PAMARFI-660087 format. One line per 5 residues: number of its first residue (from 1); for each residue x, y negated, z negated of N, C-alpha, C, O. Coordinates in steps of 0.2 Angstrom, whole numbers, plus 5000, padded with zeros to 4 digits. Each point is the difference from the previous one (the first is absolute). Last residue first. Example, Ala and Ser with C-alpha at 12.3 -4.5 7.8 and 13.67 -1.06 7.14 Angstrom:
<pts>
2) 5064:5011:4965:5004:4994:4999:4996:4995:4997:5003:4994:4999 ~ 4999:5034:5001:4996:4994:5000:5004:4994:5000:5005:5001:4997 .
</pts>
This chain:
<pts>
180) 4887:5368:5311:5007:4999:5001:5003:5007:5000:5006:5001:5001 ~ 4970:4993:4996:5002:4997:5006:5008:5001:5001:5002:4998:5006 ~ 4980:5018:4979:5005:4995:5000:5003:4997:5006:5001:5005:5005 ~ 4976:5008:4984:5004:5000:5006:5005:4994:5000:4998:4994:5000 ~ 4991:5018:4979:5000:4994:5004:5004:5001:5005:5006:5002:5000 .
175) 4982:5011:4978:5003:5001:5006:4999:4994:5005:4995:4998:5001 ~ 5007:5009:4970:4997:4996:5006:5003:5003:5006:5005:5003:5000 ~ 4999:5007:4979:4996:4995:4998:4997:4995:5005:4995:4997:4999 ~ 5015:5029:4996:5000:4995:5005:4995:4995:4997:4994:5002:4999 ~ 5021:5014:4984:4993:4999:5004:5001:4995:5005:5004:4995:5000 .
170) 5009:5021:4979:5001:4996:5006:4993:5000:5004:4997:5005:5000 ~ 5013:5000:4973:4995:5000:5005:5002:4996:5006:5003:4995:5000 ~ 5012:5010:4982:4994:5002:4997:4995:5002:5006:4997:5005:5000 ~ 5030:4996:5000:4995:4996:5003:4993:5003:4997:4999:5006:5000 ~ 5026:4994:4987:4995:5004:5004:4995:4995:5003:4998:4995:4997 .
165) 5028:5008:4990:4994:4996:5001:4996:5003:5005:5003:5004:5005 ~ 5016:5008:4978:4998:4997:5006:4994:4996:5000:4995:5001:4996 ~ 5017:5011:4986:4999:4993:5000:4998:4997:5007:4999:4994:5001 ~ 5006:5030:4992:4994:4997:4997:4999:4993:5001:4994:4998:4998 ~ 5019:5023:5013:5000:4992:5001:4994:4997:4997:4996:4997:5004 .
160) 5008:5027:4994:5007:4998:5002:5000:4992:5000:5006:4997:4998 ~ 4973:5014:4998:5005:5003:4995:5007:4997:5001:5003:4998:4995 ~ 4979:4995:5019:4998:4998:4993:5005:5003:4995:5002:4997:4995 ~ 5000:5009:5029:5001:4992:4999:4999:4998:4992:5004:4997:4998 ~ 4993:5026:5009:5007:4998:5001:5000:4993:4998:5005:4998:4996 .
155) 4974:5010:5005:5003:5003:4994:5008:4998:5000:5003:4999:4995 ~ 4982:4994:5023:5000:4996:4994:5004:5003:4994:5002:4997:4996 ~ 5004:5015:5026:4995:4994:4999:5001:4997:4994:5005:4998:4998 ~ 5006:5021:5014:4998:5001:4993:4995:4994:4998:4997:5000:4995 ~ 5013:5003:5028:4999:5007:4997:4997:5000:4993:4996:5004:4999 .
150) 5009:4975:5013:4995:5004:5004:4999:5007:4997:4994:5003:5000 ~ 5022:4983:4989:4993:4997:5000:4995:5004:5004:4994:5002:4997 ~ 5028:5004:5005:4998:5002:4993:4993:4997:4999:4995:5004:4997 ~ 5016:4990:5023:4999:5007:5000:4997:5003:4993:4995:5004:5000 ~ 5013:4973:5002:4994:5001:5003:4998:5008:5001:4994:5001:4999 .
145) 5020:4987:4980:5001:5003:5007:4993:5002:5003:4996:5003:4997 ~ 5015:4979:4983:4994:5004:5002:5001:5003:5007:5001:4996:5005 ~ 5016:4988:4988:5000:5007:4997:4994:5004:5002:5001:5006:5001 ~ 5007:4970:5005:4998:5006:5005:5000:5007:4997:5001:5005:5004 ~ 4995:4974:4980:5003:4999:5007:4998:5005:5005:4994:5001:5002 .
140) 5001:4995:4973:5001:5006:5003:5004:5000:5007:5002:5005:5002 ~ 4990:4975:4985:5005:5004:4997:5002:5006:5003:5006:5003:4999 ~ 4976:4980:5006:5006:5001:5005:5005:5004:4997:5005:5001:5003 ~ 4967:4991:4995:5006:5003:4996:5005:5002:5005:4999:5004:5005 ~ 4984:4976:5001:5000:5007:5000:5007:5003:4997:5005:4997:5001 .
135) 4989:4980:5003:5000:5002:4993:4999:5008:5000:5000:5003:4995 ~ 5000:4983:5025:5007:4999:4997:5000:5003:4993:5005:5001:4997 ~ 4975:4999:5016:5004:5005:5002:5007:4999:4997:5004:5005:4999 ~ 4980:4978:4996:4998:5007:4997:5005:5005:5002:5002:5004:4996 ~ 5001:4976:5014:5002:4999:4993:4998:5007:4997:5004:5002:4995 .
130) 4989:4994:5026:5007:5003:5000:5003:4999:4993:5004:5004:4999 ~ 4972:4990:5009:5002:5005:4995:5007:5003:5001:5002:5005:4997 ~ 4984:4985:5024:5000:4998:4993:5002:5006:4995:4998:5006:5002 ~ 5004:4996:5021:4998:4993:5001:4999:4997:4993:4999:4994:4999 ~ 5015:5027:5014:4997:4998:4994:4998:4993:5000:5005:4996:5000 .
125) 4996:5018:5023:5004:4996:4995:4996:4999:4994:4994:5000:5000 ~ 5008:5018:5024:4996:4995:4995:5005:4996:4996:5006:5001:5000 ~ 5001:5016:5015:4993:4999:5003:4996:4996:4996:4994:4999:5001 ~ 5034:5008:5005:4995:4997:4995:4993:5000:5004:5000:4998:5006 ~ 5020:5019:4998:4996:4995:5004:4995:4997:4995:4995:5004:4999 .
120) 5031:5010:5000:4993:4999:4997:4997:4994:5004:5002:4995:5001 ~ 5017:5019:5011:4999:4994:4996:4993:5000:4997:4995:5002:5004 ~ 5014:5014:5012:5004:5001:4994:4998:4994:4995:5001:5001:4994 ~ 4989:5001:5028:4999:5006:4996:5003:5001:4994:4999:5005:4996 ~ 5012:4978:5020:4993:5003:5001:4999:5006:4997:5004:5005:5000 .
115) 5015:4979:4989:4998:5003:5007:4994:5003:5000:4997:5002:4995 ~ 5016:4986:4987:5002:5007:5001:4998:5003:5007:5002:5005:5002 ~ 4995:4972:4987:5006:5001:5005:5001:5007:5001:5005:5002:5004 ~ 4980:4988:4979:4997:4999:5007:5005:5002:5006:4998:5002:5005 ~ 5007:4998:4971:4996:5006:5002:4997:4999:5007:4999:5005:5003 .
110) 5015:4978:4987:5004:5005:5003:4995:5007:5001:5002:5004:5004 ~ 4988:4976:4986:5001:5000:5008:5005:5005:5002:4999:5003:5006 ~ 4987:4990:4972:5005:5006:5002:5001:5001:5007:4998:5005:5003 ~ 4993:4977:4976:5001:5000:5008:5005:5006:5001:5006:4999:4998 ~ 4981:5004:4980:5004:4995:5003:5000:5000:5007:4997:5005:5003 .
105) 4991:5011:4984:5001:4995:4995:5003:4994:5002:5000:4994:4997 ~ 4985:5025:5017:5006:4996:4999:5000:4995:4995:4996:4996:5000 ~ 4989:5027:5001:5000:4993:5001:5007:4997:4999:5003:5002:4996 ~ 4987:5024:5012:5004:4996:4996:4998:4992:5002:4998:4999:5005 ~ 4993:5029:4998:5000:4994:5002:5005:4996:4995:5002:5002:4995 .
100) 4989:5025:5013:5004:4995:4996:5001:4994:5003:5001:4999:5006 ~ 4988:5021:5003:4996:4996:4996:5003:4995:4996:4997:4996:4996 ~ 5014:5012:5026:4995:5004:4997:4995:4996:4996:4996:4996:5003 ~ 5024:5003:5018:4996:4996:4996:4994:5005:4997:4997:5003:5004 ~ 5021:5002:5013:5001:5002:4993:4995:4996:4995:5001:5001:4994 .
95) 5006:4997:5032:4995:5005:4998:5000:5003:4993:4998:5005:4998 ~ 5024:4983:5009:4994:5001:5004:4995:5005:4998:5002:5006:4998 ~ 5014:4985:4983:5001:5002:5007:4994:5000:5004:4994:5000:4997 ~ 5005:4996:4980:5007:5003:5000:5003:5001:5007:5005:5003:5001 ~ 4974:4981:4985:5002:5004:5006:5008:5002:4999:5004:4996:4998 .
90) 4972:4993:4988:5007:5002:5000:5001:5004:5006:4996:5004:5002 ~ 4986:4977:4998:5001:5007:4999:5007:5001:5000:5004:4998:5004 ~ 4988:4977:4989:5001:5005:5006:5000:5007:4998:5001:5001:4994 ~ 4995:4970:4999:4999:5007:4998:5001:5005:5006:4997:4998:5005 ~ 5011:4975:4985:4997:5004:5006:5000:5008:4997:5004:5002:4996 .
85) 5006:4979:4991:4992:5001:5000:4997:5004:5005:4994:5001:5000 ~ 5030:4988:5005:4997:5001:4993:4992:5000:5001:4997:4996:5003 ~ 5014:5012:5019:5001:4994:4995:4997:5001:4994:4996:5005:4999 ~ 5009:5008:5024:5000:5003:4993:5002:4994:4995:5006:5000:4998 ~ 4982:4995:5026:5006:5002:4997:4999:5003:4993:4995:4999:4997 .
80) 4988:5002:5026:5002:4996:4994:5007:5002:4998:5002:5006:5002 ~ 4983:4995:5023:5004:5003:4994:5001:4995:4995:5001:4994:5001 ~ 4981:5008:5018:5003:4995:4997:5004:5002:4994:4998:5000:4994 ~ 4992:5016:5021:4999:4994:5004:5004:4994:4997:5003:4996:5003 ~ 5002:5030:4998:4999:4995:4994:5000:4993:5004:5005:4997:5002 .
75) 4994:5031:5005:5000:4993:5002:4998:4995:4995:4994:5000:4997 ~ 5010:5023:4999:5003:5000:5006:5000:4993:5003:5004:4998:5005 ~ 4998:5013:4970:4996:4995:5004:5003:4999:5007:5006:4998:5000 ~ 4995:5026:4986:5004:4993:5001:4995:4995:5003:4996:5002:5005 ~ 4992:5018:4982:5004:4999:5006:5004:4993:5000:4998:4996:4996 .
70) 4996:5019:4982:4997:4995:5004:5004:4999:5006:5007:4999:4999 ~ 4991:5025:4989:5003:4994:5000:4997:4995:5004:4996:5001:5005 ~ 4990:5019:4984:5005:4999:5005:5003:4993:4999:4997:4996:4996 ~ 4985:5017:4992:4998:4996:5006:5006:4999:5005:4998:4998:5006 ~ 5005:5013:4973:4998:5004:5005:4997:4996:5006:4999:5003:5006 .
65) 5008:4986:4974:5006:5002:5004:4998:5005:5006:5003:5000:5005 ~ 4980:4992:4980:5002:4995:5005:5007:5002:5003:5000:4998:5006 ~ 4990:5017:4979:4995:4998:5005:5003:4995:5005:4999:5001:5006 ~ 5014:5004:4975:5000:5005:5005:4995:4999:5006:5002:5001:5005 ~ 4998:4984:4976:5006:4999:5004:5000:5006:5005:5002:4998:5006 .
60) 4981:5004:4979:4999:4994:5005:5006:4999:5004:4999:4999:5006 ~ 5003:5018:4977:4995:5002:5005:4999:4994:5005:5000:5001:5007 ~ 5013:4994:4975:5004:5005:5004:4995:5002:5006:5002:5000:5006 ~ 4999:4978:4979:4995:5005:5001:5003:5005:5005:4999:4998:5006 ~ 5011:4982:4988:5002:5005:4995:4995:5006:5001:5001:5005:4996 .
55) 5006:4979:5025:4996:5000:4995:5002:5006:4995:5003:5005:5002 ~ 5010:4977:5014:5000:5008:4999:4995:5000:4994:5002:4998:4995 ~ 5004:4981:5013:4996:5003:5006:5001:5008:4999:4999:5004:5005 ~ 5017:4973:4989:4995:5004:4997:4997:5004:5006:5002:4999:5005 ~ 5020:4982:4987:4997:5005:5005:4995:5004:4996:5000:5001:4994 .
50) 5015:4974:5007:4996:5004:4996:4996:5005:5004:4997:4998:5005 ~ 5028:4987:5000:4993:5002:5001:4997:5004:4994:5003:5001:4995 ~ 5017:4982:5005:4999:5003:5006:4993:5002:5002:4997:4997:5004 ~ 5011:4992:4975:5003:4996:5006:4999:5004:5007:5002:4997:5004 ~ 4996:5020:4976:4999:4992:4999:5004:4997:5006:5006:5001:5001 .
45) 4983:5023:5000:5007:4997:5000:5000:4993:5000:4998:4996:5005 ~ 4986:5027:4990:5000:4993:5000:5008:4998:5000:5003:5002:4995 ~ 4978:5020:5008:5007:4998:5002:5000:4992:5000:4996:4997:5004 ~ 4984:5014:4990:5005:5005:4997:5007:4998:5002:5005:5003:4998 ~ 4969:4989:4997:5006:4996:5004:5006:5004:4998:5003:4999:4995 .
40) 4972:5013:5005:5006:4997:4996:5004:4996:5005:5000:5001:5006 ~ 4973:5007:4995:5007:5001:5002:5005:4995:4996:4998:4995:4998 ~ 4977:5006:5000:5004:5004:4996:5007:5001:5002:5004:5004:4997 ~ 4979:4990:5021:4998:4999:4993:5004:5005:4996:5000:5006:5001 ~ 5002:4992:5023:5005:4996:4996:4997:5000:4993:5005:4998:4995 .
35) 4982:5014:5021:5006:5003:5000:5005:4996:4995:5004:5003:4996 ~ 4972:4994:5012:5002:5000:4993:5007:5003:4999:5002:5001:4994 ~ 4985:4994:5027:5000:5007:4997:5001:5000:4993:4999:5005:4997 ~ 5003:4975:5016:4993:5002:4999:4999:5007:4997:4995:5001:4997 ~ 5028:4990:5007:4996:4996:4995:4993:5003:4999:4998:5001:4994 .
30) 5014:5008:5023:5003:5003:4994:4996:4996:4994:4999:5003:4995 ~ 4997:4990:5027:4997:5007:4999:5002:5003:4993:4996:5002:4996 ~ 5014:4978:5012:4993:4999:4998:4996:5006:4998:4996:5001:4996 ~ 5027:5000:5012:4999:4997:4993:4993:4999:4998:4998:5002:4994 ~ 5006:5006:5028:5002:5005:4995:4999:4997:4993:4997:5004:4995 .
25) 5001:4981:5023:4994:5005:5000:5001:5005:4994:4995:5002:4997 ~ 5023:4983:5008:4994:4997:4997:4994:5004:4999:4997:5000:4995 ~ 5022:5009:5016:5001:4999:4993:4994:4997:4997:4998:5002:4994 ~ 5002:4999:5029:4999:5006:4997:5001:5000:4993:4996:5004:4996 ~ 5007:4976:5016:4993:5002:5000:4999:5007:4997:4995:5001:4996 .
20) 5022:4978:5002:5001:5007:5000:4993:5004:4999:4998:5002:4995 ~ 5004:4974:5008:5007:5001:4998:5001:5008:5001:5006:5001:5002 ~ 4972:4990:5001:5004:4998:5006:5008:5002:4999:5004:5001:5004 ~ 4979:5001:4978:4999:5005:5005:5005:4999:5006:5003:5005:5003 ~ 4998:4987:4971:5000:4997:5007:5001:5005:5005:5005:5003:5002 .
15) 4987:4994:4971:5002:5004:5005:5000:4997:5006:4995:4997:5002 ~ 5008:4994:4972:4997:4999:5006:5003:5004:5006:5006:5000:5001 ~ 4993:5002:4971:5004:5001:5006:4995:4998:5006:4994:5002:5000 ~ 5008:4994:4971:4996:5000:5006:5005:5001:5006:5004:4996:5001 ~ 4996:5009:4971:5004:4997:5005:4995:5001:5006:4997:5005:5001 .
10) 5002:4994:4970:4998:5002:5007:5004:4997:5005:5004:4996:4999 ~ 4998:5012:4973:5000:4995:5005:4997:5002:5007:4999:5006:5000 ~ 5012:5004:4974:4994:4998:5004:5001:4994:5004:5003:4995:4999 ~ 5011:5022:4988:5003:4994:5004:4994:4998:5004:5001:4998:5006 ~ 4994:5019:4979:5007:4997:4997:5002:4994:5004:5003:4995:4997 .
5) 4978:5017:5011:4999:4996:4994:5006:4997:4997:5000:4994:4997 ~ 5000:5013:5029:4998:5003:4994:5000:4995:4994:5002:4994:5001 ~ 4993:4998:5025:5006:5003:4996:4998:5002:4993:4996:4996:4997 ~ 4990:4999:5028:5001:4998:4992:5005:5005:4998:5000:5006:5001 ~ 4993:4983:5024:5001:5006:4996:5001:4998:4993:5003:4994:4999 .
</pts>
């Protein structure tokens, strides 16, 4: 994925199907559809996480929301931990994963202890570009609100939070069956 001109850089995520097959499939589908192109990093908590996955295109977001929530992973063959650089869909309880994702800035093992359906399930890892993610603008922290992003999109983000960092483009660069 490429980050905006102000903080230009790339980061690469390796998706691990065995870690969370449903999440991995949803992420690939979102990448291929162009969902992440132009998405902001709207929640940034230094030392904890960077969150994205709400598009400023209100119509596109509604289309994805009408698809419904992502089912919980019923069988994770090789679970991963919320360690530095892992990526997972945001969850607030069983059956609540939608389009929002986060990357762990640090080892966040307390997230693993919440229990089945409550814990975020990592499906991949940032294999290059964590330094790029560390340059994402963090000054707004948790102020941008998901409901306002969904309702007003880019007009809300650019007016209220002009310094946000954005993903320019997300693309799949290779598909390799990983033995781990």
